C-alpha positions in Angstrom: 134.2 152.3 194.2 135.7 153.7 197.4 139.3 153.1 196.5 139.4 155.2 193.4 142.3 157.6 193.1 142.7 160.7 191.0 145.2 159.0 188.7 148.7 160.1 187.7 149.8 163.6 188.8 149.2 166.3 186.2 151.9 169.0 186.8 151.2 170.4 183.3 147.4 170.5 183.5 145.5 173.4 181.9 144.8 176.3 184.2 141.6 176.0 186.3 138.5 178.0 185.4 138.2 180.9 187.8 141.9 181.6 188.0 142.1 184.9 186.2 145.5 186.1 184.8 146.3 189.1 182.6 149.3 189.5 180.3 149.6 193.2 179.8 151.9 195.4 177.8 152.0 193.0 174.8 152.8 193.9 171.2 150.2 191.6 169.7 149.9 189.8 166.4 146.6 188.2 167.0 146.4 186.1 163.9 143.0 187.5 162.7 144.5 189.5 159.9 144.2 192.8 161.8 147.2 195.1 162.4 149.7 194.6 165.2 148.5 196.1 168.5 150.7 197.7 171.1 149.9 198.2 174.8 147.5 195.3 174.7 146.3 193.1 177.5 145.2 189.4 177.2 142.9 188.3 180.0 142.6 184.6 180.6 140.2 182.7 182.8 141.6 179.3 183.4 142.2 177.7 179.9 140.2 180.3 177.9 140.8 183.9 176.8 138.3 186.1 178.4 139.2 189.4 176.8 141.8 191.1 174.6 142.0 194.9 174.7 143.8 198.1 175.5 145.9 198.0 178.7 144.2 201.1 180.2 140.7 199.8 179.5 141.4 196.2 180.7 143.1 197.5 183.9 139.8 198.9 185.2 137.9 195.6 184.8 140.0 193.0 186.5 139.1 191.1 189.7 141.1 191.9 192.7 142.8 188.5 192.8 143.9 188.5 189.1 147.5 187.6 188.6 149.2 190.1 186.4 152.2 189.5 184.1 154.0 192.6 182.6 155.3 191.8 179.1 156.9 195.3 178.7 156.3 195.5 175.0 157.3 191.9 174.1 155.8 190.3 171.0 152.9 187.9 171.4 151.7 185.6 168.6 149.1 182.8 168.7 150.3 179.3 169.6 152.0 177.6 166.6 150.6 174.5 164.9 152.6 171.8 163.1 150.2 170.4 160.6 152.1 167.3 159.8 153.8 165.2 162.5 154.3 161.4 163.1 155.1 160.7 166.7 154.6 156.9 166.8 156.1 155.3 163.7 157.3 153.1 165.2 155.9 153.7 168.7 158.7 154.8 171.1 157.2 156.6 174.2 160.4 158.3 175.5 161.2 159.7 172.0 157.7 160.9 171.5 157.6 162.6 174.9 160.9 164.3 174.2 159.6 165.7 170.9 156.4 166.9 172.5 158.2 168.6 175.3 160.5 170.4 172.9 157.5 171.5 170.8 155.5 173.1 173.6 158.6 174.9 175.0 159.1 176.3 171.4 155.7 177.8 171.1 153.9 174.8 169.4 150.5 174.4 171.1 148.9 171.9 168.7 149.9 169.3 166.1 148.2 167.1 163.5 149.5 163.5 163.7 149.0 162.2 160.2 148.5 158.5 161.0 150.5 156.4 163.5 150.0 153.7 166.0 146.9 155.3 167.5 147.1 153.0 170.5 150.0 155.1 171.7 149.1 158.4 170.1 145.7 158.3 171.8 147.3 158.0 175.2 149.8 160.7 174.4 147.0 163.0 173.3 145.2 162.3 176.6 148.4 162.9 178.6 149.1 166.2 177.0 145.5 167.3 177.3 145.2 166.6 181.0 148.7 167.6 181.8 150.5 164.4 182.8 153.3 165.3 180.3 154.2 168.6 178.7 153.2 168.9 175.1 150.9 170.4 172.5 147.3 169.2 171.9 147.4 166.3 169.4 144.7 165.9 166.7 145.3 162.7 164.9 144.1 160.7 161.8 143.1 157.1 161.2 144.4 155.9 157.9 142.6 154.3 154.9 144.3 152.9 151.8 144.1 150.2 149.2 145.1 146.6 150.2 148.3 146.8 148.2 149.7 149.5 150.5 149.8 147.3 153.5 153.1 145.5 152.8 154.8 148.9 153.5 157.0 148.3 156.6 155.6 151.3 158.3 152.2 149.8 158.5 153.7 146.8 160.4 155.4 149.2 162.7 152.1 150.8 163.7 150.1 147.6 163.9 152.4 145.4 166.0 150.5 142.4 167.4 147.7 142.9 164.8 147.3 142.6 161.1 148.1 145.8 159.1 145.0 146.9 157.2 142.7 145.1 159.6 142.7 147.5 162.6 140.5 150.6 163.1 143.4 153.0 162.8 144.9 151.4 159.7 142.2 150.0 157.3 142.5 148.4 153.9 139.6 149.6 151.8 138.2 148.0 148.6 135.1 148.7 146.5 133.3 146.1 148.6 134.1 147.6 152.0 131.1 148.7 154.0 132.2 152.3 154.5 129.6 153.1 157.1 131.3 150.5 159.4 134.8 151.5 158.3 134.3 155.2 159.1 132.6 154.3 162.3 135.6 152.2 163.4 138.0 155.0 162.5 135.9 157.4 164.6 136.0 155.0 167.4 139.7 155.6 167.8 138.7 159.2 168.7 140.5 160.3 165.6 140.0 163.9 164.4 140.0 162.9 160.8 140.5 160.1 158.3 143.6 160.1 156.2 143.3 158.8 152.7 146.7 157.6 151.7 147.3 155.4 148.6 146.1 152.9 146.0 142.5 154.0 145.8 140.7 155.1 142.7 138.7 158.2 142.3 135.3 156.6 142.9 136.5 154.9 146.1 138.2 158.1 147.4 135.0 160.0 146.7 132.9 157.4 148.5 135.2 157.5 151.6 135.0 161.3 151.7 131.3 161.4 151.3 130.7 158.8 154.1 133.2 160.5 156.4 131.5 163.9 155.9 128.1 162.3 156.5 129.4 161.0 159.8 130.8 164.4 160.7 134.6 163.7 160.4 136.9 165.5 158.0 139.3 163.9 155.5 143.0 164.6 155.2 144.5 163.1 152.0 147.7 162.7 150.3 147.8 165.1 147.4 147.9 162.2 145.0 146.5 158.8 146.1 147.4 156.8 143.0 145.5 156.3 140.8 143.3 159.1 142.1 144.8 162.4 140.9 145.1 165.7 142.8 142.2 167.2 141.0 140.0 164.2 141.6 140.8 164.3 145.3 140.0 168.0 145.6 136.9 167.7 143.6 135.8 164.8 145.8 135.9 167.2 148.8 139.1 166.4 150.8 139.4 169.0 153.5 143.2 169.2 153.2 145.9 167.7 151.0 149.5 166.9 152.0 152.8 167.2 150.2 153.1 169.9 147.6 155.5 167.8 145.4 152.7 165.3 144.9 150.7 168.0 143.1 153.2 167.6 140.2 151.2 164.5 139.2 148.3 166.7 138.1 148.0 166.5 134.3 150.8 164.0 133.8 150.5 162.0 130.6 151.7 158.8 132.3 149.2 156.6 134.2 149.0 156.9 138.0 148.8 153.2 138.5 149.9 152.7 142.1 151.8 154.3 145.0 154.8 152.0 144.3 154.9 152.7 140.6 154.9 156.5 140.4 155.8 158.0 137.1 158.8 160.2 136.9 158.2 163.9 137.3 159.2 166.3 134.6 160.8 169.0 136.8 161.3 171.3 133.9 157.6 171.5 133.3 157.2 173.4 136.6 160.4 175.5 136.7 158.8 178.7 135.6 156.1 178.5 138.3 153.2 179.0 135.8 152.1 175.5 134.8 148.6 175.9 133.5 147.3 172.5 134.7 148.5 173.2 138.2 147.1 176.7 138.0 143.7 175.2 137.3 144.1 172.8 140.3 145.0 175.8 142.6 141.9 177.7 141.4 139.8 174.6 142.3 141.4 174.4 145.7 140.8 178.0 146.4 137.1 177.7 145.4 136.7 174.5 147.5 138.6 175.9 150.5 141.0 173.0 150.4 144.0 173.6 152.7 147.5 172.7 151.3 149.7 171.0 153.9 152.8 171.8 151.8 155.6 170.3 153.9 157.6 172.5 151.6 161.0 172.6 153.4 161.2 168.8 154.1 163.5 168.0 151.2 166.0 170.7 152.3 166.3 169.1 155.8 169.1 167.0 157.1 166.6 164.3 157.8 166.1 163.6 154.1 169.6 164.5 152.9 170.5 160.8 152.3 174.0 159.7 151.3 176.0 160.4 148.3 175.6 162.6 145.2 172.5 160.8 143.8 170.6 161.4 147.1 171.8 165.0 147.2 170.6 165.6 143.6 167.2 164.1 144.3 166.8 166.2 147.4 167.9 169.4 145.6 165.4 168.7 142.7 162.5 168.1 145.1 163.5 171.2 147.2 163.3 173.4 144.1 160.0 171.7 143.0 158.5 172.3 146.4 159.5 175.9 146.5 158.2 176.7 143.0 154.9 174.9 143.5 154.3 176.3 147.0 155.0 179.8 145.7 152.6 179.3 142.8 149.9 178.0 145.2 150.4 181.1 147.4 150.1 183.5 144.5 146.9 181.6 143.5 145.4 182.3 146.9 145.5 178.7 148.2 145.5 178.5 152.0 148.8 176.9 153.2 149.3 175.2 156.5 152.7 174.6 158.0 153.5 170.9 158.3 156.9 169.3 158.6 156.8 165.4 158.4 160.2 165.2 160.0 161.9 166.4 163.1 165.3 168.0 163.8 168.0 166.1 165.7 167.2 165.5 169.3 170.1 167.7 170.3 168.7 170.7 168.4 167.1 173.1 170.8 164.3 174.0 168.3 161.8 171.9 166.2 161.6 171.3 162.5 158.6 173.7 162.3 161.0 176.7 162.6 162.8 175.4 159.5 159.5 175.1 157.6 158.5 178.6 158.4 161.9 180.0 157.3 161.7 178.0 154.1 158.3 179.5 153.3 159.7 183.0 153.7 163.0 182.6 152.1 162.1 180.3 149.2 158.3 180.6 148.6 157.6 184.4 148.5 155.6 184.5 151.6 156.0 187.4 154.1 156.6 186.6 157.8 153.0 187.8 158.6 151.6 185.4 156.0 153.7 182.6 157.3 152.6 183.2 160.9 149.0 183.2 159.7 149.6 179.8 158.0 151.3 178.5 161.2 148.4 179.6 163.4 144.9 180.3 162.0 145.3 178.1 158.8 146.9 175.4 160.9 143.9 175.4 163.1 141.6 175.3 160.1 143.5 172.3 158.7 143.0 170.5 162.0 139.3 171.3 162.2 139.9 173.4 165.3 139.6 177.0 164.1 136.7 177.6 166.5 139.0 177.1 169.5 142.5 177.9 168.5 144.7 179.7 165.9 144.2 183.3 167.0 144.3 185.3 170.2 140.6 186.2 170.6 138.1 186.2 173.4 136.5 182.8 173.7 139.3 180.8 172.2 141.8 178.7 174.1 144.6 180.6 175.9 147.3 179.5 173.5 150.0 182.1 172.7 153.7 182.6 172.6 155.9 185.4 174.1 159.0 186.5 172.0 161.7 188.9 172.8 162.1 190.0 169.1 159.8 190.9 166.3 159.0 187.9 164.1 157.4 190.1 161.5 160.9 191.7 160.9 162.6 188.3 160.7 160.9 184.9 161.0 164.1 183.6 162.7 163.1 185.7 165.7 160.9 182.8 166.8 164.1 181.6 168.4 163.8 184.4 170.9 160.8 182.6 172.5 160.7 183.0 176.3 157.3 181.6 177.2 154.5 179.5 175.8 151.0 179.6 177.3 149.0 176.6 176.4 145.4 176.3 177.7 146.4 178.9 180.3 149.4 176.8 181.6 152.8 178.5 181.4 155.8 176.7 179.8 158.9 178.8 180.5 161.6 178.4 177.8 164.3 178.5 180.5 162.8 175.3 182.0 163.6 173.4 178.8 166.5 171.1 179.6 169.7 171.9 177.8 168.7 175.5 176.9 170.8 178.1 178.5 169.5 181.7 178.9 169.5 183.3 175.5 170.6 180.1 173.7 169.5 179.8 170.1 168.8 183.5 169.6 169.4 184.7 166.1 172.6 186.6 165.4 172.1 190.3 166.1 168.8 189.8 168.0 168.1 192.5 170.5 166.5 192.2 173.9 167.2 190.9 177.4 167.7 187.3 176.4 165.6 184.8 178.4 164.5 187.3 181.1 160.9 186.4 181.9 157.9 188.8 182.2 157.7 190.1 185.7 154.8 189.2 187.9 153.2 192.2 189.6 150.8 192.5 192.4 147.1 191.9 191.7 145.3 195.1 190.7 142.1 196.5 192.1 138.8 195.8 190.4 136.1 198.3 189.5 133.8 196.1 187.5 133.6 192.4 187.1 134.7 191.2 183.6 132.2 189.1 181.9 133.5 185.9 180.4 132.6 186.2 176.7 132.3 182.4 176.2 134.0 179.9 177.6 159.0 156.2 159.5 161.1 155.3 157.4 164.5 156.8 156.6 164.4 156.7 152.8 162.0 158.3 150.3 161.7 158.1 146.5 161.6 161.3 144.5 158.0 162.1 145.4 157.4 159.6 148.3 156.5 161.1 151.6 154.5 160.0 154.5 
């Protein structure tokens, strides 16, 4: 066709290959597990990191037209990953775009959307990828559950105009379902994974996971699927499980009949943080490499506070349960990703992910370095994207965050963010609407506020640098999305 246009403008598109930039003078936490490096340069070629190394060594290898940004010792961490988001339940494009915009300006360069109306989520994922709107990369799941789940009002919200349970992104599964077709339909939504949710027995869960893996797509599961137990889900090969409080159903003496008829949890059983049945489960998760999307701080949030003393008591009990079980999982060596499953108020300058990271440090016995690893490399692993994101290394996407203050000293220093680089594109914090210079910085934080790294003149080249390689508002005691 001769009248084709290039489509909508893409002011936030990834940097173009061949446009070389260097961020020098970084104090780098690269997410690989190595020590923090000072006087470090990060060289990017378009959307990809070309090299990471000592300032003096890198300086002699840059092309003459490289754009150079002096970080003057500022802290750099890999782009953060929220492993549990819902941005289209129900679909509301302006609200979703506002959430995505705040996320990327707060250092979040990728999220896992854990089942939504994928008609909208797919377009949002495309729009953030090509740069029509600002936002993190979105890796999303198509949901499978038993037929009894599909009278849940949320399934109607995300299937408007269609029949819940009978669409490719939201499928009712029985023992008679042709799973080859069901998984193929889910893959046809361009989903990154299948989410196994509720009302499926162990044999059906195992069959879904086996077929999904045969077709090359991972499975993200609720930690209890009812009647399938946590141990059965892990044994069946789920790649990640969500909601640490659901692990409390491992070893219960009461039947796990259905999602709607959950037995009560004996909170006292877990109070000491050494329950032997859960310890066995965590050992199995460690052996199988199952990632725990804990959503540990969710019940401590205002979003789930509810109303009245009964709601407050329920939230407090679940908060304590989440803290104890997450701490036990961490001690057992389970890999923990940082998901939220809620968002802060639209007027809050920072996203819920910051609250989750602080909860993991303050309540779950994790150090800031361990939490940052969870929010970066383990988050990428949970999303099936560890090969391209999660650490600042040559060959991976140019996703990183510049901070004024040291997050290893205090995880609250994430609020000193001044710049996010996502696929090589710069997102200045000062450009985020409603955020004044220095707003949201932790009390006592040092540094020059929102002053941005200075751009210096291109440097001379001595050798060419080779490119290494290119919802609902109420929840029951254990009910989460």
